[in-house]
N, C-alpha and C positions, 0 to 999 in steps of 0.2 A: 114224215120227216125225211126218211131216207129217199123217198120218191122225189121230193123237192130238190134234194141235193143232187140226185142223178140228173134231173132235168136241167138244172143250172150248169152242171159240169158238161153235159152233152152240148149245150149251147156254146160254151167256151171252146170245146173240141171242134165243133163245126166251123167256128170262126177262124180256126187255125189251119184249115185245109189248104194245101198248096202254097205254103209260105216259106220263109227262110229256114235254114237248117236248125237254128235255135228254136224257132217256133215249132218245127216238126218234132224235135226232141221233146219239147213241152207237151205236144199232142200225144206222143207215146206214153209219157208219164201220166197224163190225164186218163188215157185209155186204161192203164193199169189200175188207177184209182177207181174208175168206174166199174171195172170187173170186180174189184174187192167189195165195193158197195152193193153190187148186184148179188154177190155171193152171200153177204150178210143179210140182205133183204130176203133172199130165198130161204135162208136158215130160220129167219123170224116168222115166215109165213105159216108154217105148221103150228107154231106157238100161238099166233093170233087166232087161228081156227080152233085149236083145242081150248082156248080160253073164252070162246064165244065172241071173239073179235073185240074183247075189252082191252083197250090199249093202256099200257102202263109205262111210265118213264123208264128208259133204258139208261143205266148209268155205267 
């Protein structure tokens, strides 16, 4: 689920390369969000391995 979100947000970020100031500001905001999602995903990885990769909903 997080991987899908990262992929979609990365596509948006790539579409904003070299655009107007407002678009570049949006790109910076998106990059910050991607970093947060990656950090969350990295924190969940040890949990998945420890649980035998049995995924459970995250609320």
